[in-house]
C-alpha positions in Angstrom: -13.8 16.6 29.8 -17.6 16.6 30.0 -19.3 13.7 28.4 -21.2 15.9 25.9 -18.0 17.6 24.7 -16.2 14.2 24.5 -19.0 12.9 22.3 -18.7 16.0 20.0 -15.0 15.5 19.7 -15.4 11.8 18.9 -18.1 12.6 16.4 -15.8 15.0 14.6 -13.0 12.5 14.6 -15.3 9.7 13.2 -16.8 12.0 10.7 -13.3 13.0 9.6 -12.4 9.4 9.1 -15.4 8.8 6.9 -14.7 11.9 4.8 -11.0 10.9 4.5 -12.1 7.5 3.2 -14.2 9.3 0.4 -11.4 11.6 -0.7 -9.6 9.0 -3.0 -12.8 9.0 -5.2 -11.7 12.5 -6.4 -8.6 10.8 -7.8 -10.6 8.1 -9.5 -10.0 5.5 -6.7 -12.4 3.7 -4.4 -11.3 0.4 -2.9 -11.5 -1.8 0.1 -9.5 0.6 2.3 -11.9 3.5 1.4 -14.9 1.3 2.2 -13.4 0.3 5.5 -12.8 3.9 6.5 -16.3 5.0 5.5 -17.9 2.2 7.4 -15.8 2.6 10.5 -16.1 6.3 10.6 -19.8 6.2 9.8 -20.5 3.7 12.5 -18.5 5.7 15.0 -20.4 8.8 14.1 -23.7 7.1 14.4 -22.8 5.8 17.9 -21.8 9.3 19.0 -25.0 10.8 17.7 -27.4 8.2 19.1 -25.2 7.3 22.1 -28.0 7.1 24.8 -29.9 4.7 22.6 -26.8 2.6 21.9 -25.9 2.6 25.6 -29.4 1.3 26.5 -29.2 -1.4 23.9 -25.8 -2.6 25.1 -27.0 -2.6 28.7 -30.1 -4.7 27.8 -27.9 -7.1 25.8 -25.6 -7.4 28.8 -28.4 -8.7 30.9 -28.9 -11.7 28.6 -26.3 -14.5 28.9 -26.2 -15.2 25.1 -25.9 -11.6 24.0 -23.4 -10.9 26.7 -21.2 -13.6 25.3 -21.6 -12.2 21.8 -20.6 -8.8 23.0 -17.5 -10.2 24.7 -16.5 -12.1 21.6 -17.0 -9.2 19.2 -15.1 -6.9 21.5 -12.2 -9.3 21.8 -12.1 -9.8 18.0 -12.1 -6.0 17.4 -9.3 -5.6 20.0 -7.3 -8.4 18.4 -7.7 -6.9 14.9 -6.6 -3.4 16.2 -3.6 -5.0 17.8 -2.7 -6.9 14.7 -3.0 -3.7 12.7 -0.6 -1.9 15.0 1.9 -4.7 14.8 1.8 -5.1 11.1 2.0 -1.3 10.6 5.2 -1.4 12.6 6.7 -3.9 10.1 5.4 -1.7 7.2 7.1 1.3 8.6 10.3 -0.6 9.2 10.3 -1.8 5.6 10.2 1.8 4.3 13.2 2.8 6.5 15.8 0.3 5.1 18.3 2.2 3.0 19.5 0.5 -0.2 23.1 -0.3 -0.9 25.2 1.8 -3.4 24.7 -0.3 -6.5 21.5 -2.3 -5.9 19.4 -3.4 -8.9 16.5 -1.1 -8.8 13.0 -2.7 -9.5 10.3 -0.2 -10.2 6.9 -1.8 -9.7 4.3 -0.9 -12.3 1.0 0.9 -11.6 -1.9 2.3 -13.6 -1.4 4.4 -16.7 -3.4 7.4 -17.9 -3.4 6.8 -21.6 0.3 6.6 -22.5 1.4 8.6 -19.4 2.0 7.4 -15.9 -0.6 7.9 -13.2 0.1 9.8 -10.0 1.2 6.7 -8.2 3.5 5.5 -11.0 4.9 9.0 -11.5 6.0 9.3 -7.9 7.7 5.9 -8.2 9.5 7.0 -11.3 10.6 10.2 -9.6 12.0 8.2 -6.7 13.8 5.8 -9.0 15.2 8.8 -11.0 16.7 10.4 -7.9 18.4 7.1 -6.9 19.8 6.4 -10.4 21.1 9.9 -10.7 22.8 9.6 -7.3 24.2 6.1 -8.1 25.4 6.2 -11.8 26.6 2.6 -11.7 23.2 1.2 -10.7 20.8 -0.3 -13.2 17.0 -0.4 -13.2 14.2 -2.9 -14.1 10.9 -1.3 -15.0 8.3 -4.0 -14.3 4.7 -3.9 -15.6 2.6 -5.5 -18.3 -0.4 -4.2 -20.2 -3.7 -4.1 -18.3 -7.0 -4.7 -20.0 -7.8 -1.0 -20.0 -4.3 0.1 -21.0 -3.1 1.0 -24.6 0.5 0.0 -24.0 2.7 -1.8 -21.4 3.5 0.0 -18.2 7.2 -0.9 -18.6 7.4 0.9 -22.0 5.9 4.1 -20.5 8.2 3.8 -17.5 11.3 3.4 -19.6 10.3 6.3 -21.9 9.7 8.5 -18.8 13.1 7.8 -17.4 15.0 8.2 -20.7 13.3 11.6 -21.3 14.7 12.7 -18.0 18.3 11.8 -18.7 18.6 8.2 -17.5 20.7 6.3 -20.1 18.7 3.7 -22.0 21.2 1.0 -21.5 20.7 1.2 -17.7 17.0 0.3 -18.0 15.7 -3.2 -18.5 12.0 -3.8 -19.4 9.9 -6.5 -17.8 6.6 -6.2 -19.6 4.7 -9.4 -18.8 3.6 -9.1 -15.2 0.1 -8.2 -14.0 0.6 -8.4 -10.2 3.2 -7.6 -7.6 4.2 -11.2 -7.3 4.6 -11.5 -11.1 6.6 -8.2 -11.0 9.1 -9.8 -8.7 9.2 -13.3 -10.3 9.7 -12.0 -13.9 12.3 -9.5 -12.7 14.2 -12.3 -11.0 14.3 -14.1 -14.4 15.6 -11.0 -16.0 18.3 -10.5 -13.3 19.5 -14.1 -13.9 19.4 -13.7 -17.7 21.3 -10.5 -17.7 23.6 -11.4 -14.7 22.5 -8.4 -12.7 23.1 -7.8 -9.0 20.6 -10.0 -7.1 20.6 -7.4 -4.3 17.5 -5.4 -5.2 15.9 -2.2 -4.1 12.2 -2.0 -4.6 10.6 1.3 -5.7 7.0 1.6 -4.6 4.9 3.5 -2.2 5.4 3.3 1.6 2.3 1.3 2.3 3.4 -1.3 -0.4 7.0 -1.8 0.6 6.6 -4.6 3.2 4.5 -6.8 1.0 6.7 -6.3 -2.0 9.8 -7.1 0.0 8.3 -10.3 1.2 7.7 -11.4 -2.4 11.4 -10.5 -3.1 12.5 -12.9 -0.4 10.2 -15.6 -1.6 11.7 -15.3 -5.1 15.1 -16.0 -3.7 16.5 -12.4 -4.1 18.0 -10.2 -1.4 16.3 -7.1 -0.3 19.0 -4.4 -0.4 16.6 -1.7 0.8 13.6 0.5 -0.1 13.4 3.4 -2.5 10.1 4.8 -1.2 7.7 7.0 -3.2 5.5 9.1 -1.0 1.7 9.0 -1.1 -0.4 12.2 -0.8 -1.9 12.5 2.6 -5.5 12.2 1.3 -4.7 8.8 -0.2 -2.3 7.3 2.4 -4.7 6.0 5.1 -7.1 4.1 2.8 -4.2 2.6 0.8 -2.4 1.7 4.1 -5.6 -0.2 5.3 -5.9 -1.9 1.9 -2.3 -3.2 2.0 -2.8 -4.3 5.6 -5.5 -6.6 4.3 -3.3 -7.6 1.4 -0.5 -8.6 3.9 -3.0 -10.7 5.9 -4.2 -12.4 2.7 -0.6 -13.1 1.6 0.3 -14.5 5.0 -2.8 -16.8 5.1 -3.0 -17.9 1.4 0.6 -17.2 0.2 -0.4 -14.7 -2.6 
């Protein structure tokens, strides 16, 4: 492939990554994953456009011992980060694939509300939970989520109402309405499991990018991961959220939260 054509292809790819990072803003979301995609895509696009200038700059740096060392270190760090991303992504994918047992205790993790209705993310979680509960009539469910500073009611109350309106018996649904984070979701749900003598084998309901981190919290809380009930993310949101949760997994591994 001629060099000019290759640069054009790479420029299109990098520009696409940057645009993909912006798309979540149309859904009212802009977070670290979006910023990363915009910066990486924008930087790649700039390199493709001004490649001759960049190549001359790198060549001049290579002639200086100090700058040569800096380039080697930066290249090694970027390569290590990419390798880490690939490895962690493998664990994230595997976490989504584990099928839950027949009568697991379902824990639906909370997400943002839109007034007194679930947001897109929360609705897809509830739809996944509904499908499992309809298929396994002996299973019970914990809806887990407190009230955020910009919310008019608890996430748990909205989640329970949504499921009851769609035919899930109220006595099968337990509310955990104190938590404000994934870790608290799991810890408070564990207390409810012990209090109500529910099955400690749990199936987590959340998006694919979030399953691995949530399951690690389940294990830390002393519960058993029965499997994953995965809610699927629209394609235009998936990449940025996947990157954001990769950062969250690294943070959890280093700092424990």
